[in-house]
N, C-alpha and C positions, 0 to 999 in steps of 0.2 A: 333851554337845554334841547339838544337834538334828539330826535326819536331814534329808537333802535329798530331798524327795519329788518334785522336778521331774524328769521323764523326761530321760535323758541327751541325747536328740536336740534338746531345746529349751534346754539350758543354755548353749549358745554354743560358743566355740572351745576346744579342748583344747590346753593349752600344757605339753607334757611335756619337750620338748627345745629347744635353741637354734634348730634349724631351724624349729620351729613359730612361735617369736617372729619370726623373720625373715620367714616367710610372711605373718603378720598385718601386720607393718609395711609390707611391700611392697604388700599389698592396699590398705591405707589411703592410702598415699602415691600409688599409682596412681589411686585414685578422686579424690583431690584434684586431680591434674593433668588427669584426664579432664574434670573439671567446671570447669577453669580457675580454681581457687580456691587455687592454690599460694602466691600472695602473701598472701592473707588468712590462710592457715594456716601461714605460713612458720616461725613459732616452734615450732608443734606438729610440723611436718615435721622440723625440725632435731632436736627431741628424739627423734622416732621413728628418725631416722638414727643417733643415738647408741645407741639400744636395738638397732638392727639391727647396728651395728658391734660392740657388746659381745657379742651372740649369735654373730656370725661369729668373733670372737676366741675365745670359749669352745669352739666347734666345732674350730677349728684347734689350740687348746691340748690338747684331748682327743686329737686325732690325733697330736700331737707326743709326748704322754705315752705313748701306746700304742707308738709307734715307739721311743722311748727305752727302754721296758721290754724290748722285743725285743732291742735292742742290748746292754743290760746283761746280759740272760740269756745271750746268745751269748758275751759277754766272760767271764762267769763260767764257762761251760762250757769255753772255751778255757783258762782258768786251771786248772780242775780236770784237764784233759787233760795239761797241762804238769807237774802234780805227780805223776802216776802213772808 
């Protein structure tokens, strides 16, 4: 694979987490509305909203999974205490 010789500061936006995707989508949609181009780009905006929603769902799912793991661990500890 070829190396990327472009300095990191000029490569663009870093998308590592769902919140990064949400931020980029918000930025693009806001710019379209500021320029009064929302009708011209309505299809693209709708697609970006789908991306935004999916990223939001992934963030919430990760939060729910963490909370569930804590609850399951507490439940298992309660079971172990009951056995002794």
